[in-house]
Legacy VTK file of the C-alpha trace (Angstrom):
# vtk DataFile Version 3.0
C-alpha trace
ASCII
DATASET POLYDATA
POINTS 330 float
16.617 -4.587 34.772
14.498 -1.917 33.146
13.957 -0.063 29.952
12.635 3.413 29.869
10.509 4.409 26.794
10.224 8.060 26.227
7.287 8.592 23.920
5.721 11.956 24.988
6.238 15.218 23.125
8.159 17.856 25.057
9.771 15.443 27.511
13.015 16.771 29.170
15.697 14.489 30.403
18.230 15.756 32.843
20.131 14.723 35.958
19.755 15.706 39.602
21.663 14.220 42.512
23.007 11.460 40.211
19.298 10.535 39.374
17.809 10.553 35.825
14.919 13.011 36.005
12.193 12.642 33.429
10.303 15.981 33.289
6.904 15.864 31.300
4.040 18.115 31.076
2.181 16.500 33.746
4.860 14.866 35.964
8.299 14.661 37.150
9.896 11.230 37.705
13.357 10.233 39.165
15.019 7.001 38.396
18.223 5.643 39.772
20.610 4.782 36.616
21.473 1.572 38.433
18.137 0.378 37.664
18.180 1.047 33.982
19.676 -0.915 31.069
18.434 1.106 28.074
16.502 4.110 27.176
14.575 4.426 23.960
13.553 7.836 22.742
10.411 6.997 20.445
9.304 10.669 19.701
10.515 13.864 18.412
10.575 17.038 20.679
12.647 15.543 23.515
15.245 17.771 25.086
18.137 16.247 26.943
21.347 17.704 28.712
25.050 16.934 28.255
25.132 15.848 31.834
22.375 13.429 31.163
24.405 11.883 28.231
27.448 11.511 30.373
25.459 9.895 33.171
23.995 7.223 30.848
27.377 6.617 29.301
29.199 6.113 32.453
26.538 3.590 33.716
26.679 1.656 30.336
23.087 2.518 29.659
22.030 2.030 25.966
20.474 5.139 24.603
18.539 4.459 21.323
16.680 6.782 19.110
14.054 5.176 16.816
12.047 6.652 13.889
8.383 6.713 13.437
8.412 3.038 12.167
10.398 1.760 15.267
13.505 1.245 13.529
16.617 2.442 15.413
18.382 5.415 13.686
20.951 6.137 16.434
22.578 4.675 19.448
24.601 6.472 22.103
26.949 4.446 24.429
30.201 4.219 26.139
33.187 4.268 23.772
34.994 1.458 25.358
32.525 -1.116 26.770
28.798 -1.305 27.158
26.228 -3.756 28.247
25.382 -4.220 24.669
28.925 -5.615 24.156
28.481 -7.523 27.434
25.343 -9.077 25.949
26.727 -10.270 22.791
29.801 -11.699 24.499
27.486 -13.475 27.001
25.333 -14.610 24.071
28.384 -16.292 22.214
29.869 -17.618 25.582
26.732 -19.499 26.440
27.681 -22.020 23.576
30.618 -23.121 25.489
29.546 -22.788 29.262
26.207 -24.753 28.672
23.838 -21.871 29.315
22.645 -22.339 25.795
20.930 -25.588 26.714
18.769 -23.735 29.313
17.945 -21.000 27.003
16.788 -23.380 24.306
14.638 -25.393 26.929
12.897 -22.177 28.161
12.105 -21.038 24.626
10.483 -24.486 23.746
8.693 -24.621 27.215
7.239 -21.179 26.608
6.123 -21.993 23.060
4.278 -25.153 24.157
2.787 -23.540 27.273
1.266 -20.796 25.135
-0.354 -23.375 22.897
-1.473 -25.173 25.859
-2.993 -22.285 27.731
-4.736 -21.026 24.542
-6.457 -24.440 24.037
-7.607 -24.404 27.614
-9.026 -21.072 27.185
-10.821 -22.064 24.209
-12.132 -25.234 26.048
-13.837 -22.832 28.597
-15.322 -20.648 25.903
-16.480 -23.601 23.765
-17.109 -26.006 26.701
-15.089 -28.694 24.981
-13.497 -31.525 26.990
-11.493 -32.409 23.889
-9.759 -29.156 23.730
-9.166 -29.160 27.520
-7.386 -32.509 27.260
-5.321 -31.463 24.241
-4.167 -28.375 26.253
-3.154 -30.441 29.216
-1.255 -33.049 26.956
0.737 -30.145 25.484
1.338 -28.805 29.130
3.025 -32.161 29.716
5.071 -31.959 26.657
6.272 -28.500 27.863
7.257 -29.800 31.211
9.169 -32.640 29.503
10.933 -30.081 27.332
12.040 -28.052 30.412
13.188 -31.057 32.313
15.298 -32.647 29.471
18.930 -33.456 30.582
21.197 -33.765 27.467
24.635 -32.663 27.649
25.189 -32.414 23.826
23.644 -29.174 22.548
22.947 -30.540 19.026
21.253 -33.704 20.496
19.096 -31.475 22.942
17.956 -29.375 20.015
16.764 -32.660 18.133
14.916 -33.664 21.330
13.305 -30.439 21.821
12.213 -30.159 18.174
10.748 -33.646 18.522
8.717 -32.707 21.458
7.624 -29.426 19.589
6.537 -31.500 16.573
4.386 -33.743 18.836
2.880 -30.653 20.492
2.345 -29.002 17.049
0.372 -31.900 15.762
-2.054 -31.831 18.789
-2.209 -28.141 18.732
-3.038 -27.557 14.972
-5.472 -30.487 14.987
-7.317 -28.706 17.770
-7.237 -25.549 15.700
-8.718 -27.404 12.734
-11.461 -28.593 15.213
-12.559 -25.244 16.035
-12.346 -23.594 12.706
-15.331 -23.549 10.436
-15.586 -26.646 8.060
-15.795 -24.602 4.905
-12.114 -23.356 5.396
-11.117 -27.044 4.902
-8.039 -26.464 7.129
-6.234 -29.643 7.643
-3.038 -28.538 9.627
-0.177 -26.190 9.634
1.747 -26.122 6.316
4.072 -23.284 5.726
3.857 -23.859 1.987
-0.027 -24.491 2.138
-2.021 -22.703 -0.420
-5.224 -22.687 1.587
-6.271 -19.334 2.994
-5.791 -20.222 6.668
-2.099 -21.044 6.135
-1.527 -18.131 3.855
-3.057 -15.713 6.428
-0.982 -17.219 9.236
2.146 -16.812 7.363
1.325 -13.218 6.532
0.465 -12.555 10.175
3.879 -13.981 11.404
5.494 -11.832 8.789
4.129 -8.767 10.481
5.546 -9.812 13.819
9.098 -10.700 12.637
10.364 -7.201 12.356
9.125 -6.368 15.875
11.089 -9.274 17.289
14.244 -8.400 15.217
14.054 -4.703 16.431
13.600 -5.892 20.040
16.675 -8.121 19.750
18.895 -5.309 18.335
17.721 -2.861 20.832
18.505 -5.499 23.484
22.140 -5.741 22.079
21.821 -9.393 20.983
23.025 -10.919 17.622
19.846 -11.886 15.640
21.934 -14.551 13.741
23.094 -16.604 16.777
20.044 -18.752 18.061
19.392 -21.312 20.709
16.558 -23.458 19.685
16.667 -22.990 15.889
19.964 -24.308 14.222
22.243 -21.613 12.766
21.851 -21.275 8.930
23.922 -18.790 6.837
22.144 -15.541 6.473
19.201 -16.568 8.735
18.189 -14.603 11.801
17.757 -17.680 13.878
17.352 -15.899 17.086
14.395 -13.901 15.580
12.758 -17.267 14.847
13.497 -18.247 18.472
11.881 -15.067 19.958
8.852 -15.221 17.864
7.986 -18.735 18.901
6.887 -17.325 22.292
4.522 -14.874 20.694
2.957 -16.750 17.737
-0.202 -17.854 19.657
-1.022 -14.513 21.454
0.021 -12.111 18.586
-1.273 -13.994 15.534
-3.027 -17.312 16.043
-5.596 -16.207 18.626
-6.450 -13.189 16.466
-6.836 -14.810 13.262
-8.565 -17.791 14.635
-11.289 -15.465 16.174
-11.451 -13.538 12.861
-12.180 -16.802 11.015
-14.814 -17.998 13.566
-16.521 -14.554 13.314
-17.122 -15.186 9.610
-14.115 -13.332 7.905
-12.727 -15.014 4.949
-9.587 -13.902 2.835
-9.781 -13.187 -0.745
-7.184 -14.797 -3.045
-6.009 -13.797 -6.369
-3.452 -15.912 -8.357
-2.648 -17.860 -5.335
-2.001 -14.732 -3.179
-3.855 -12.714 -0.754
-5.475 -9.782 -2.371
-4.307 -6.271 -1.216
-7.659 -5.790 0.658
-7.153 -8.990 2.643
-3.610 -8.102 3.385
-4.778 -4.721 4.718
-7.342 -6.442 6.924
-4.751 -8.896 8.310
-2.355 -6.197 9.015
-4.875 -4.000 10.816
-5.847 -7.050 13.007
-2.336 -7.934 13.935
-1.190 -4.361 14.625
-4.356 -3.704 16.641
-3.514 -6.881 18.732
0.009 -5.907 19.096
-0.933 -2.780 20.831
-3.462 -4.525 23.120
-2.452 -4.946 26.792
-1.717 -8.408 28.035
-0.530 -9.977 31.436
2.369 -12.518 31.484
2.464 -15.545 33.674
5.580 -14.110 35.554
4.306 -10.733 36.086
1.290 -8.675 37.195
2.073 -5.881 34.865
-0.214 -5.162 31.917
1.763 -4.336 28.849
1.146 -4.291 25.009
2.527 -7.247 23.143
5.052 -4.858 21.372
6.361 -3.976 24.947
6.301 -7.649 25.962
8.408 -8.584 22.929
10.925 -5.970 23.895
10.920 -6.878 27.517
11.486 -10.514 26.663
14.385 -9.697 24.453
15.900 -7.534 27.207
15.101 -10.220 29.881
17.027 -12.681 27.647
20.082 -10.340 27.351
20.034 -9.933 31.192
19.851 -13.730 31.785
22.691 -14.414 29.431
24.770 -11.874 31.199
23.944 -13.082 34.657
24.256 -16.792 33.786
20.583 -17.802 34.438
17.722 -19.496 32.569
15.378 -16.731 31.079
11.808 -16.973 32.052
10.511 -16.002 28.565
6.916 -15.039 27.884
3.769 -17.064 28.646
0.524 -15.056 28.096
-2.029 -15.138 30.962
-5.466 -15.078 29.294
LINES 1 331
330 0 1 2 3 4 5 6 7 8 9 10 11 12 13 14 15 16 17 18 19 20 21 22 23 24 25 26 27 28 29 30 31 32 33 34 35 36 37 38 39 40 41 42 43 44 45 46 47 48 49 50 51 52 53 54 55 56 57 58 59 60 61 62 63 64 65 66 67 68 69 70 71 72 73 74 75 76 77 78 79 80 81 82 83 84 85 86 87 88 89 90 91 92 93 94 95 96 97 98 99 100 101 102 103 104 105 106 107 108 109 110 111 112 113 114 115 116 117 118 119 120 121 122 123 124 125 126 127 128 129 130 131 132 133 134 135 136 137 138 139 140 141 142 143 144 145 146 147 148 149 150 151 152 153 154 155 156 157 158 159 160 161 162 163 164 165 166 167 168 169 170 171 172 173 174 175 176 177 178 179 180 181 182 183 184 185 186 187 188 189 190 191 192 193 194 195 196 197 198 199 200 201 202 203 204 205 206 207 208 209 210 211 212 213 214 215 216 217 218 219 220 221 222 223 224 225 226 227 228 229 230 231 232 233 234 235 236 237 238 239 240 241 242 243 244 245 246 247 248 249 250 251 252 253 254 255 256 257 258 259 260 261 262 263 264 265 266 267 268 269 270 271 272 273 274 275 276 277 278 279 280 281 282 283 284 285 286 287 288 289 290 291 292 293 294 295 296 297 298 299 300 301 302 303 304 305 306 307 308 309 310 311 312 313 314 315 316 317 318 319 320 321 322 323 324 325 326 327 328 329
């Protein structure tokens, strides 16, 4: 399963001997269409042939054109059935065939493991036995979540949320331990009016659109989730996806920022425009940093990993297997 991203100006897309040919200024690359699930054109100045369009259509490859902000403006696909349709059908069918349980466990596992590995990393940097033990205790919770055997999906969700809550208490108390005392951070509270909670909320808000776009481009329904319970009008699958990226994309960046002496400015209980801009800059820069994942030797940006993880979820649903998800390798 692969996604081709075309981002260079002046790229030509054509077909030769039933292979996709990507012709750029510096190179010519050939790719078998059977190895491709989607192609994203993320730049202007791309030339493609009608033969190329027929090929991607016949193979059910999703061809998406996005604007400069990353929002999809056009999609080209087979008029009768596509892998996008297959993905949504598989997503809905997972609630009746039991695969939904494996997906929910995988998401919870990845969330907890990302918290665990980050605390272990901090323990090495700060030479703290307490942080190391906290990280290992969350790892035990992650393994417990993955090994749960509960047939009823609603009961499984409750069990997973209980395990997650246990992990969250350990994780955020550890974060409070490493943050400077003048911040007076006592724990994670979405409605908290302290600057740490407000900055975290703002940081997550920057990543939500990336997760939404990734799911749409992968052909999945953002409103049909696995770990989070469906709520009318709430994109719960977006909430599921971001769980695997909170630590790498937001927490680690903002914790480092606070530890380095940065402080947010508040006005009337809100972040000032200056502080908002500083948070946005830090998060965007981090989203474009390259990371490794536990399951891969590839270095990709976090934006690419978000899209890759959404596509991997769609592929897992279609093939009836548990998704691996995303666990950052520090």
